[in-house]
C-alpha positions in Angstrom: 2.9 -54.0 -44.3 5.5 -51.3 -44.4 6.9 -49.7 -41.3 5.7 -46.1 -41.5 7.7 -43.5 -39.7 5.8 -40.3 -38.8 3.8 -38.5 -36.2 0.3 -39.7 -35.6 -2.6 -37.5 -34.7 -2.7 -39.1 -31.2 1.0 -38.4 -30.6 0.6 -34.8 -31.7 -2.4 -34.2 -29.3 -0.5 -35.7 -26.4 2.5 -33.4 -27.1 0.3 -30.3 -27.2 -1.4 -31.3 -23.9 2.0 -31.8 -22.3 3.3 -28.5 -23.6 0.2 -26.7 -22.4 0.5 -28.2 -18.9 4.2 -27.2 -18.7 3.4 -23.7 -19.9 0.5 -23.2 -17.4 2.6 -24.3 -14.4 5.4 -21.9 -15.5 3.0 -19.0 -15.8 1.3 -19.7 -12.5 4.7 -19.8 -10.8 5.7 -16.5 -12.3 2.5 -14.8 -11.3 2.9 -15.9 -7.7 6.4 -14.7 -7.6 5.3 -11.3 -8.9 2.5 -11.0 -6.3 4.9 -11.9 -3.5 7.3 -9.3 -4.7 4.6 -6.6 -4.8 3.6 -7.5 -1.2 7.2 -7.3 0.0 7.6 -3.9 -1.6 4.4 -2.6 0.1 5.7 -3.9 3.5 9.1 -2.3 3.0 7.5 1.0 2.0 5.3 1.0 5.1 8.3 0.2 7.3 10.2 3.1 5.7 7.3 5.5 6.2 6.9 4.4 9.8 10.6 4.9 10.5 10.6 8.5 9.0 7.4 9.4 10.9 8.9 8.1 14.1 12.1 10.0 13.6 10.2 13.3 12.8 7.9 12.7 15.8 10.9 12.3 18.1 12.3 15.5 16.7 9.1 17.3 17.3 8.5 16.0 20.8 12.1 16.9 21.9 12.3 20.1 19.9 14.3 22.7 21.9 15.3 20.2 24.6 17.7 17.8 23.1 17.8 19.0 19.5 16.8 22.1 17.7 13.1 22.1 16.6 13.8 21.1 13.0 11.3 18.3 12.4 10.1 18.0 8.8 6.5 17.2 8.4 6.2 15.7 5.0 2.9 15.7 3.1 -0.2 17.9 2.8 -1.7 19.0 6.1 -5.4 18.8 6.6 -6.0 17.4 3.1 -9.5 16.7 1.8 -10.2 13.0 1.5 -13.3 10.9 0.7 -14.5 8.1 2.8 -17.6 5.9 3.3 -19.9 6.4 6.2 -22.9 4.2 7.0 -26.2 5.8 8.0 -28.5 4.4 10.7 -30.2 2.1 8.2 -26.8 0.7 7.1 -26.7 2.4 3.7 -23.3 3.7 2.6 -22.8 7.3 1.8 -19.8 9.1 0.4 -18.2 11.7 2.7 -15.6 14.2 1.5 -14.0 16.2 4.3 -10.7 17.4 5.6 -8.7 14.9 7.6 -8.0 17.4 10.4 -5.3 19.4 11.9 -2.0 17.6 12.7 -2.9 15.0 10.0 -0.9 14.8 6.8 -1.6 13.1 3.5 1.6 11.5 2.1 1.1 11.4 -1.7 3.6 10.3 -4.3 5.7 13.5 -4.1 5.9 13.5 -0.4 6.9 9.8 -0.3 9.6 10.5 -2.9 10.9 13.3 -0.6 11.0 10.8 2.2 13.0 8.3 0.1 10.2 5.8 -0.6 10.3 4.7 -4.2 7.8 2.6 -6.2 4.9 3.5 -3.8 1.5 2.6 -5.2 0.0 3.6 -1.9 -0.9 6.8 -0.1 -0.7 7.2 3.7 -2.3 9.5 6.3 0.1 10.3 9.2 0.1 12.2 12.4 3.6 13.1 13.5 2.5 14.2 17.0 0.7 10.8 17.7 3.3 8.9 15.7 0.6 7.2 13.6 0.8 5.9 10.0 -2.4 4.7 8.2 -2.2 3.2 4.7 -5.3 4.4 2.8 -5.8 1.0 1.2 -6.1 -0.7 4.6 -9.2 1.2 5.8 -12.6 1.7 4.3 -13.4 4.9 6.2 -10.3 7.0 6.9 -12.3 9.6 8.8 -13.6 7.1 11.4 -10.0 5.8 11.8 -8.7 9.3 12.4 -11.4 10.0 14.9 -10.5 6.8 16.8 -6.9 8.0 17.1 -7.9 11.6 18.0 -10.1 10.3 20.9 -7.4 8.2 22.5 
């Protein structure tokens, strides 16, 4: 019998399986790196927003005493936001109302003014109470605001 050189069907199937395994491991590794990077950006943005709000809160609280009253309140004051409220039977209902005096909605434009880039998040802040609430972290922003207002 002659010695035949060539690729058998079994060899080709094994090669395809090995290549598929290598590709899937590489893709999964890349996806996890991207998720981690997005999380880091979100944490960095939150830290930046908290720092700016703290700075402006300090300016507002010492206005006229140590510094001139030149605090900059970024965002839309008393903006209308929607939230979810549960009635006595436990059924959710949508609520659209103003967030209240002294509360500001930081949208993309306000965040850009503050120096926060690549923000896929909106925040509700109160400069007098020095509070920052990311909207994605709460189901009912109105209840959260009431909690801070009642403290």
